[in-house]
N, C-alpha and C positions, 0 to 999 in steps of 0.2 A: 240399282244405284243410278242408272241413267234417268229413270223417271224422277227420282229424288232430286238429282242435280238440275234437271229441267224445271221442276217445280220451284226450287229455290231461285233459279235464275229468273223465272217468270215473275215471282213475287218481288224480287229485287228490282226488276225493270219497271214494274208498275208502281213501285214505291211502298208496297205493303210490308216489305222486309228490308229494313235498313242494313246495308252491308258496308263495312269499311275495314281497312287494315293499315297499320303503321309498321314500319320496318326499322324501328329504333332499338333502344335497349329496353330490357325488361328486368323486373325484380325477380331474382331467383335465389332462394336460400340466404336471404339477407344481403345479397350483393347485386350489382348490375352486370348483366351479360347481354350479348347480342341475341337477337330473336332466333338466330340459327341454333343456338345451344339447346333450348328446350324443344325445338322442333326435331333436332337430331336425337335427343334423348327419347322423345315419344316414338320416333321411328324405330330406334334400336330396340326399345323394350317391347312396344306393342306389336311390332311386325317381325323384325329379324330374330330376336331371341325367342319369341313365342312360336314362330314357325319352325325354327331350328330344334327347339326342345320337343315340339310336336312330332317332328320326323324321327328324332332319336327315340322318343317314347313308343311310337308306332313300330319301329324296328325291334325294340326290346320286347314289347308285349305281343306282337303278332297282330295281323290286321283284324281278325275277328274280335279279340278282346279289346283292342284299341277303339274299334267302332262303338262298342258299348260303353267304354270308359269315357269317350267323348260326350256321351249323353249327360254326364255329371256336370257339364258346363251350365245346364239349366238349373241344377240343384244349387250350385254355388251362386248363381245370380239371384235366386230366390232368397237364399240365406243372406246375401249381401244387402238386398233391399230391405229385408227384415231388420237387420242390424242398423243400416244407415238411415232409413226413413220410417221405420216402424210399420212397414207394410206386412202385417201378419198373414202368413199363408192360411188358406182355408183347408178344410178336410180333404177336398179333392186334390190339392197340391201335395198334401202329406202322403196320400195314397199313391199318387203318381211318383213321388220321390222314392217311396219304399219299393215300388215296382221296378224303377230304374236300378236301384241298388241290388235288388234281388236278381235282376237280369244280369248284371255285371258279375255277381257271385256265381250264378249258374253257368255262365259262359266260361268263366275262369276254371271252375271245377271240371267242366267238359274238356277243356284244354289239358288239364293235368291228368285226366284219365285216358287221353288218346294213346293208342298202342304205339310201341316204339317203332314199328314199321312205317307209321305215318310220318315220322320225323324225316325231314329233308337231310340227306347225307352231306357231310362236310366237304367231300371231294366230288368233282364233276365226273360223269362217265367218260370212258375213253372216247377220244375224238374220232370221227370217221375220216378215212383218207381223203385228201383233197384231190380235185381234178387237175390234170395237167393243163396249164393255161396255154402252152404252146400248141398242143394238138387238139385241145378241147375234149379229150377222152377221159373217161372215168377209169380209175385203176380197178383191176380184177380183185374181187373179194372172195376169199376162201370160205366157203360155207360148208358145214358138215352135212353129210347126207347123201 
């Protein structure tokens, strides 16, 4: 991002990339609104909601499955470019997409076959006794044996 920003700044300074901005009203959904409204909308949808749903999804799926599911972003971008601009994927892209989907399925099947002992318990283990802050000593622990 830094190199991209520096390149854009350099091109703007030398005059090869004209940059300009206005801070008036813009047309949105048939009406006139402040430029802040579409900016806030883009920020909320593209950043806040996307990251929030990503975090929720990762918690629900688990980190291993979520890492493979995140690879489907590439599949959706290929399909979107196919639909929007007619960029038909080649055979290599189809094979790559099939491998990603197969990987997601295999990882999910592995998660479902995991033994019950590997599941994290709902409750935390008993806490260890705390040290006495006044004396700095540790409490005696009764150990069998």
